[in-house]
C-alpha positions as CSV (number, residue, x, y, z in Angstrom):
1,M,-3.6,-13.3,14.9
2,S,-0.7,-11.0,14.5
3,D,-3.1,-8.2,13.4
4,L,-4.9,-8.5,16.7
5,S,-1.7,-8.4,18.7
6,S,-0.4,-5.4,16.9
7,S,-3.5,-3.3,17.5
8,R,-5.7,-2.3,20.4
9,V,-9.1,-0.7,20.8
10,L,-9.4,2.7,22.5
11,N,-12.8,3.6,23.8
12,L,-13.1,7.4,23.5
13,D,-16.4,8.7,24.8
14,G,-18.3,5.7,23.5
15,R,-16.4,5.6,20.2
16,E,-14.2,2.7,19.4
17,I,-10.9,3.6,17.7
18,I,-8.5,1.0,16.6
19,V,-4.9,2.0,17.3
20,R,-2.3,0.1,15.3
21,E,1.4,-0.6,15.6
22,L,3.2,0.7,12.5
23,T,5.1,-1.5,10.1
24,V,8.6,-0.4,9.0
25,A,7.0,0.6,5.7
26,G,4.4,2.6,7.6
27,V,7.2,4.4,9.5
28,R,9.0,5.2,6.2
29,Q,5.7,6.7,4.9
30,M,5.3,8.9,7.9
31,L,8.7,10.4,7.5
32,M,7.9,11.5,4.0
33,P,6.5,15.0,3.5
34,D,2.8,15.3,3.0
35,A,1.7,17.9,0.5
36,T,-1.8,17.9,2.0
37,D,-0.7,19.1,5.4
38,D,-2.3,22.3,6.6
39,V,-1.0,24.5,9.4
40,V,-3.2,23.0,12.0
41,G,-2.6,19.4,10.7
42,A,1.1,20.0,10.8
43,A,1.4,21.9,14.1
44,L,-1.4,20.9,16.5
45,F,0.9,18.4,18.1
46,E,4.7,18.5,18.3
47,E,5.2,14.8,17.9
48,V,3.0,14.0,14.9
49,R,0.8,15.4,12.2
50,L,-2.9,14.8,12.2
51,V,-2.5,12.7,9.0
52,D,0.0,10.5,11.0
53,L,-2.7,9.8,13.6
54,Q,-4.9,8.5,10.8
55,R,-2.1,6.2,9.6
56,M,-1.8,4.7,13.1
57,T,-5.6,4.4,13.8
58,S,-9.0,3.7,12.2
59,L,-9.8,7.4,12.2
60,S,-10.9,9.1,9.0
61,T,-10.3,12.7,8.1
62,E,-13.9,13.5,9.2
63,D,-13.4,11.7,12.5
64,V,-10.2,13.7,13.3
65,E,-12.0,16.9,12.4
66,S,-14.9,16.1,14.8
67,L,-12.6,15.4,17.8
68,R,-11.4,18.0,20.3
69,P,-7.6,18.4,20.8
70,S,-7.9,16.8,24.3
71,Q,-9.6,13.7,22.7
72,L,-6.9,13.6,20.0
73,R,-4.3,13.7,22.7
74,Q,-5.8,10.5,24.2
75,V,-5.5,8.9,20.8
76,L,-1.9,10.1,20.5
77,D,-1.1,8.7,23.9
78,A,-2.5,5.3,22.8
79,C,-0.5,5.5,19.5
80,R,2.6,6.3,21.6
81,E,2.0,3.1,23.6
82,M,1.6,1.0,20.5
83,N,4.6,2.5,18.7
84,R,7.2,3.1,21.3
85,D,10.1,2.4,18.9
86,F,8.8,4.9,16.4
87,F,8.5,7.7,18.9
88,A,11.9,6.9,20.4
89,M,13.3,7.1,16.9
90,L,11.7,10.6,16.4
91,A,13.3,11.7,19.7
92,R,16.7,10.5,18.5
93,L,16.2,12.3,15.2
94,A,15.2,15.5,16.9
95,S,18.3,15.2,19.1
96,I,20.6,14.8,16.1
97,Q,19.0,17.8,14.3
98,G,19.5,19.9,17.5
99,K,23.2,19.1,17.4
100,R,23.7,20.5,13.9
């Protein structure tokens, strides 16, 4: 039952996408550099890389590639809702880096 309470289904233009809350281990993985990042994958959104959206959802690489940025923004918004603590941590880290 905990898996059900830590995820939700986002209906995006008739496509069901599972959005998951990250575990602490998942958060650690997302903070690690990803050698497969391309410029678009790393820079399309300020908050996360495209590969990070895959970690938080049921989307495959092919799924991500087939979606428009506006659709991915909807997925990102759902990920933000499910992972408030993670995104708050990112904001704190950005603030700390800005002070250096």
